[in-house]
Residue, then its C-alpha position, 0 to 999 in steps of 0.5 A: x888278857x881277857x878274850x874279846x867277846x864276839x856276838x852273833x846277832x840274829x837269834x842270839x841277841x835279837x828275837x826273831x819271834x817278832x816276825x811270827x805275826x807275818x808268818x801267821x798272816x801269810x802262811x797261816x802258821x807262825x811255826x813257818x818262821x822257823x822253817x824259813x830261817x832254817x832254809x836261809x841258813x842252809x842256803x847261805x852255807x850252801x853258797x859258801x860250799x859252792x864257792x859263791x856269795x850273795x847278799x844275806x838279804x837276797x838269800x833271805x828273800x830267795x828262801x822265803x820265795x822257795x818256802x812259799x812255793x813249797x807251801x803253795x802260798x802266793x807271796x806278794x812283794x809287800x808280804x816279802x818286804x815286810x818279812x825280810x825288811x822286818x829283820x832290821x827291826x827285831x827287838x833284843x831278847x829280854x835279858x840281853x841289855x842287862x847282860x851286855x851291860x854287866x859285861x861292859x861294866x866289867x871292862x870286857x871288849x865286845x864286837x858283833x859278827x853276823x851274816x848280815x850286810x854292814x848296813x843291816x847290822x848297823x840298823x839292827x843295833x841302833x833300832x835295838x839300842x844295843x850299839x853302845x855295848x859294842x866297839x865294832x860290827x863285823x860282817x861276813x861280807x868282808x870275806x864273802x864267805x858265810x859262817x861257819x867257814x873259818x874265814x869270818x872268825x879269822x878276819x875278826x882276829x886280824x882286824x882286831x890285831x890279836x890271835x884268833x884264840x883270843x876271841x870267844x864267839x857267843x851264839x845260839x847256833x851250834x853251827x856257829x859255835x862249832x865253826x868258831x871253835x874249829x877256827x881256833x876261837x873259844x866259844x859260849x853257847x846259848x841254848x835258847x828254846x829249840x837249840x842244842x849243841x851238836x855232838x860232833x863238834x867240840x863242846x864249848x866250855x860255857x853253856x847257858x839257857x840265856x845270855x844272863x847265865x852265859x854272861x855270869x859264866x864268862x865273867x868268872x872265866x875271863x876276869x879271873x885270868 
């Protein structure tokens, strides 16, 4: 059987660059978007390692407040809401709808797995007009441990009633792909600008510059089984 495809959402399917104008206005530097989001991921993972769990939106806001403090920027509640709330309204990367349509037309099953709470990912998929391609949206909130801990990937396999090896995780984050492979999944990495695989993790068998290239390789790998 072809593997079920499991997609990360933020940066993998949806384009965070839509938030750059807010960072240009508040911080005077759109590049601070990357600094902030890296802190969001770092401290979400730190919470898991420390045996704690907080809602991803709360982590995002706390990381934003920390980033503003380090940069000596006065962050108003309105600014914080526009940035953190803006995650709900991210557009898809340009190639994503066509690539998902190809995978769907080939009969491959697809779900999402994200660090965001269920209500957020549901809103994101609706806003980006992508929900039609996915049979379910999964959130780490179910197991209260952030990716790349093994529990979220194994939870998806359990919910779908299949062995974890029947999943293929697709992400633009080396830590997500590496965590999925360590949990027993296959994986595919999207090397978007500024992204690369991590040498100490196993290298996925599929790597492409965008989802179009990755989808092409997946179609060859999965439909020829």
